N, C-alpha and C positions, 0 to 999 in steps of 0.2 A: 227162151222159155226158162222160167224160174222153177226152183224146187221149193215147195212150201210143206213143212212137216208140222202137223197139228197134234197137240196133246189135249185130251179132254178128260174130265171125270164124269161118271155117269149120274151124279146127284146135282148137277148144276148145268144151266144153259151154257153153250159156247157161242160167244158173240164177239166178232172182230170186224174192224174197218180195214179196207185195203184201197190202194191207189194203183191203178194199172198204168205203168210208165215205160217209156223206152229206155235203153241203156243210158242214153244222154239225159235221163231224168225229165223228160217231157211227157206230160200226161197223154194218154191215148183216148180219144173221144169214144164214148160207149153209147152215144145217142142212137136210139133205135135197135141197139144190139140185144142179143138174148144170151144169157149165161146158164150153163148147166154144169153140175158137179155130181159125180157118181163115185161111190165107195164099193170096191170089191175086195174080196180076201187077197187076190192076186190079180194083177192088172189084166191078164188074159182070161180070166174067169167070166162066165156068162152071167152068174148070179150078181145081182146089184143089191147090196145091203142097205144102201141110203142113196136117194136121188134128190138133189136140190136144184131148183130152177130160179130164174128171175121172173117167172110168172107170178102173179099176185098170190101171196101166201106160200110161195115155194121155197122160202128160207134165204134167197139171195136178193137184196134190194139194191138197185142201182140208184145211189143217192146224189151223185154229181156226175151226170153223164158227160158233160163237156170236160170235166176235170178227171175223168177216169175213176171216180170213187164209187165203191160198192161195199156192201156189208154181207157177212155170212152169219147166219143164225141156225144153230142146230139145237133144238129144244131138249130140255131134260127128258121129256117123254121119249123122243126119238133115241137119245143116248141110252136110256134104260132098256130099250128094245134091241139096241145093238150089242152083241155079246162082247165082253171085255176081250179085246184082242187088238192086233194091228191090221190096218187095211191100206191098200193102194188107193189113191184117188187122183183125179185130174179135173181141171176146170177148163171148160171149152167155151169160147165166145163164137156165136154165129152173127156175122155182120148184118146190118140193117137190111141189106138186099136179100139175105137169106141164102146166099150161095157160097160164101167163103167162111170156112171154120178155122179158128186159130186155137191151139192149145196155149193157154195163159200160164198154167203151171201143172206140175204133177208132184207127188209126194206121198208121204204116209200120214194116216190118222191113227193115233194110239188112243184107244178108249180104255180108261182105267176105272176100277171100282172107286167110288167116293170113300171118304174117310169113315172108319167104323164109328158107330154111335154108342 
């Protein structure tokens, strides 16, 4: 499992591409998989500040299933609603069969105020 720390500013979209690979640098097939990412102030908290999924319009797009490729989009509007602070997050994959869940990564997301105008 990897650690992914994300830094955002609340006056711009956050958009990044990722490739899910093994330690040996072999892409992991995401065909039929479902991805979800949740932000909480602390990992053990019940309150979810932001929830992204690979459902249509959910912020995560699997762009190359066989090659392990996906993107994460957090819109400016979502970031404006997210208080300036640090959050714990994790990305979970549910396999195509729907029974096996794998934590792809965990880390922090730091949302900062955009530059003053």
